[in-house]
Structure formats: C-alpha cells, structure tokens
C-alpha positions as CSV (number, residue, x, y, z in Angstrom):
1,M,80.7,-49.8,-26.9
2,I,80.5,-49.4,-23.1
3,R,80.0,-45.9,-21.8
4,E,82.4,-44.7,-19.1
5,N,81.1,-42.9,-16.0
6,R,80.3,-39.3,-16.3
7,K,83.4,-38.0,-14.6
8,N,85.8,-39.9,-16.9
9,C,83.7,-39.1,-20.0
10,I,83.8,-35.4,-19.2
11,E,87.6,-35.5,-18.4
12,K,88.2,-37.3,-21.7
13,I,86.3,-34.6,-23.6
14,G,88.4,-31.9,-21.9
15,K,91.7,-33.6,-22.8
16,D,90.8,-34.6,-26.3
17,S,88.9,-31.5,-27.5
18,Y,90.5,-28.7,-25.5
19,A,93.9,-30.1,-24.2
20,F,92.5,-29.4,-20.7
21,D,94.0,-31.8,-18.1
22,K,92.0,-31.0,-15.0
23,K,94.5,-32.5,-12.5
24,R,97.5,-30.6,-14.0
25,E,95.5,-27.4,-14.2
26,L,94.3,-27.7,-10.6
27,Y,97.8,-28.4,-9.5
28,I,99.0,-25.2,-11.2
29,Y,96.1,-23.3,-9.7
30,K,96.9,-24.6,-6.2
31,C,100.5,-23.6,-6.6
32,L,99.4,-20.1,-7.6
33,C,97.0,-19.8,-4.6
34,G,99.6,-21.1,-2.1
35,I,97.4,-24.2,-1.3
36,K,99.3,-27.1,0.2
37,L,99.7,-30.0,-2.2
38,N,99.2,-33.6,-1.3
39,R,102.1,-36.0,-1.7
40,R,100.7,-37.6,-4.8
41,E,100.3,-34.3,-6.6
42,W,103.7,-33.1,-5.6
43,K,105.4,-36.3,-6.8
44,R,103.5,-36.3,-10.1
45,Y,104.4,-32.7,-11.1
46,K,107.6,-31.9,-9.3
47,Q,109.6,-32.2,-12.5
48,D,107.2,-29.9,-14.4
49,K,109.2,-26.8,-15.4
50,K,106.3,-25.1,-17.0
51,V,104.5,-24.1,-13.8
52,P,104.0,-20.3,-13.8
53,H,105.0,-18.4,-10.7
54,N,102.2,-15.7,-10.7
55,Y,98.8,-15.1,-12.0
56,H,100.0,-13.0,-15.0
57,E,102.3,-15.8,-16.2
58,W,99.4,-18.3,-15.8
59,Q,97.1,-16.0,-17.7
60,K,99.7,-15.7,-20.5
61,M,100.2,-19.5,-20.6
62,I,96.4,-20.0,-21.1
63,R,96.2,-17.2,-23.7
64,D,99.1,-18.7,-25.6
65,K,97.5,-22.1,-25.5
66,Y,93.9,-21.1,-26.6
67,E,94.5,-18.2,-29.0
68,V,94.9,-20.6,-31.9
69,Y,91.3,-21.9,-31.3
70,T,88.4,-20.7,-33.4
71,I,85.6,-18.6,-32.0
72,E,83.3,-21.7,-32.0
73,Q,85.8,-23.8,-30.2
74,L,86.3,-21.1,-27.6
75,E,82.5,-20.8,-27.0
76,E,82.3,-24.6,-26.6
77,F,85.2,-24.6,-24.2
78,I,83.5,-21.9,-22.1
79,K,80.4,-24.2,-22.0
80,Y,82.5,-27.1,-21.0
81,L,84.0,-25.2,-18.1
82,E,80.5,-24.2,-17.0
83,V,79.5,-27.8,-16.9
84,R,82.5,-28.6,-14.8
85,K,81.7,-25.7,-12.5
86,R,78.1,-26.9,-12.1
87,D,79.2,-30.4,-11.3
88,K,81.3,-29.1,-8.4
89,S,78.3,-27.0,-7.2
90,R,76.0,-30.0,-7.2
91,Y,78.6,-32.2,-5.4
92,A,79.0,-29.5,-2.6
93,E,75.2,-29.2,-2.3
94,V,74.6,-32.9,-2.0
95,S,77.5,-33.4,0.5
96,N,76.1,-30.5,2.6
97,I,72.7,-32.1,2.7
98,I,74.1,-35.6,3.6
99,S,76.4,-34.2,6.3
100,T,73.6,-32.2,7.9
101,A,71.3,-35.2,8.0
102,L,74.0,-37.4,9.4
103,A,74.8,-34.8,12.1
104,S,71.2,-34.3,13.1
105,S,70.6,-38.1,13.4
106,I,73.7,-38.6,15.6
107,I,72.7,-35.7,17.8
108,S,69.1,-36.9,18.1
109,T,70.4,-40.4,19.0
110,A,72.6,-38.9,21.7
111,I,69.8,-36.8,23.1
112,T,67.4,-39.8,23.1
113,F,70.1,-41.9,24.9
114,C,70.4,-39.2,27.5
115,Y,66.7,-39.1,28.2
116,N,66.1,-42.8,28.1
117,Q,64.0,-44.0,31.0
118,N,66.2,-47.1,31.5
119,L,69.3,-45.0,32.2
120,R,69.7,-44.9,35.9
121,I,72.4,-42.8,37.5
122,D,72.5,-43.5,41.2
123,K,75.7,-41.9,42.2
124,N,77.3,-38.6,41.5
125,E,80.5,-40.3,40.2
126,N,78.5,-42.1,37.6
127,F,76.8,-38.9,36.6
128,V,80.1,-37.0,36.3
129,A,81.7,-39.8,34.3
130,F,78.6,-40.0,32.0
131,F,78.5,-36.2,31.5
132,A,82.3,-36.0,30.8
133,S,82.0,-38.8,28.2
134,L,79.0,-37.1,26.6
135,M,80.9,-33.8,26.4
136,L,84.0,-35.6,25.0
137,F,81.7,-37.3,22.4
138,I,80.1,-33.9,21.4
139,L,83.6,-32.3,21.2
140,V,85.1,-35.0,19.0
141,F,82.0,-35.2,16.8
142,S,81.7,-31.5,16.3
143,T,85.4,-31.2,15.5
144,L,85.3,-34.0,12.9
145,S,82.1,-32.5,11.4
146,V,83.7,-29.1,11.0
147,W,86.9,-30.5,9.6
148,S,85.1,-32.8,7.1
149,T,82.8,-30.0,6.0
150,H,85.7,-27.6,5.6
151,C,87.7,-30.2,3.5
152,L,84.7,-30.8,1.2
153,I,83.8,-27.2,0.7
154,S,87.3,-25.7,0.4
155,S,88.5,-28.2,-2.3
156,G,85.3,-27.9,-4.3
157,K,85.3,-24.1,-4.0
158,L,88.9,-23.9,-5.2
159,E,88.1,-26.0,-8.2
160,K,85.1,-23.8,-9.0
161,E,87.2,-20.7,-8.7
162,M,89.7,-22.2,-11.1
163,Y,87.0,-22.8,-13.7
164,K,85.7,-19.3,-13.2
165,D,89.1,-17.8,-13.7
166,Y,89.7,-20.0,-16.7
167,Q,86.4,-18.9,-18.1
168,D,87.2,-15.2,-17.7
169,I,90.5,-15.6,-19.5
170,V,88.9,-17.5,-22.4
171,K,86.1,-14.9,-22.6
172,Q,88.8,-12.2,-22.9
173,I,90.4,-14.2,-25.8
174,L,86.9,-14.5,-27.4
175,E,86.2,-10.8,-27.1
176,E,89.5,-10.0,-28.7
177,K,88.8,-12.4,-31.6
178,G,85.3,-10.9,-32.0
179,K,86.6,-7.4,-32.6
C-alpha cells in the first residue's frame, strides 16, 4: 500500500473518523466571520442550505453533530484538532522565515548594486532616473512583501482560530458528558 502525503492522510482521518470536512467547515467559518470567499468556494457551497447564520447556530450544529460521540472519541477528536492547529503554526513559521530570508537577500543585492564600483553616474539625469527606478523597485517589492505576508498569515490564522473554537465547543460537550 502506498502512503498518501501527510495532508491528505490527516484530512482522510478527519472525514472517516470524525465526519470533519476541513474545506466545508472552513467555508462555514469564513461565512460566520465575514471573510470574502474565493470563487471556487462560493461555487462549491452556494447550494448548501445548512450554513448557520451566526455563532450560536454554528455552535448548536457542532454540538448536535458530536453529542453522539463517546468520551474517548471526543478526546481523540480534540487531539486531532490540536494536530491540525500545530500544522498551521508550523507552516506560518516556515513561510515567515523563508520570506524574511528572501527579502533580506533581495535588499542586500540592491544595496550591493548601488555601491558597485563599476556603476558610473556622470550626469544628474542618469542619477535621477536611477534613483527613481530604485525607489519604484523598493516600493513595488515592499508592497508585494507586505501583501504576500498578510495573505499567508491571515488565512493560516483564520484556520487556527477555527480549530481553537471547534476545540472549545467539543471540550464543552466533553465536560457535560463527564458530569
């Protein structure tokens, strides 16, 4: 038997063992938080009539779904959600390190280029053109860096918050069953 990659393997465990479809749950959570959906998500779930309209309905939907589970199953589900949350944290940390290294290498290359001894600027017009193009490069690069970092962090953070909220609801069910 050939093992699937980690992401697919964990998603399959969630669907098979806990009826947890990450993509659908994230779609519902985005709707609750007022996050703009991409076209693919919207097309996939626009016919879904079971989407709750507020946090209380969402919590009730989760409670109804998982109240039938045993204490052991709920404990395992909480651990499953923790694994998913940790995976998102690792991804954010690695992407942060890579983007920082990439940004510093590009900036150091630009600075090295500016101080290159072979670069001769004889006329003021050339200097102004060079300075303007350098400022444009820095502006475009910094805008793209901020935008890409924001996209990486915000989507990962939203997913982590969803797992945390899910864990809190399942822990409430577990506490009620423990009594």
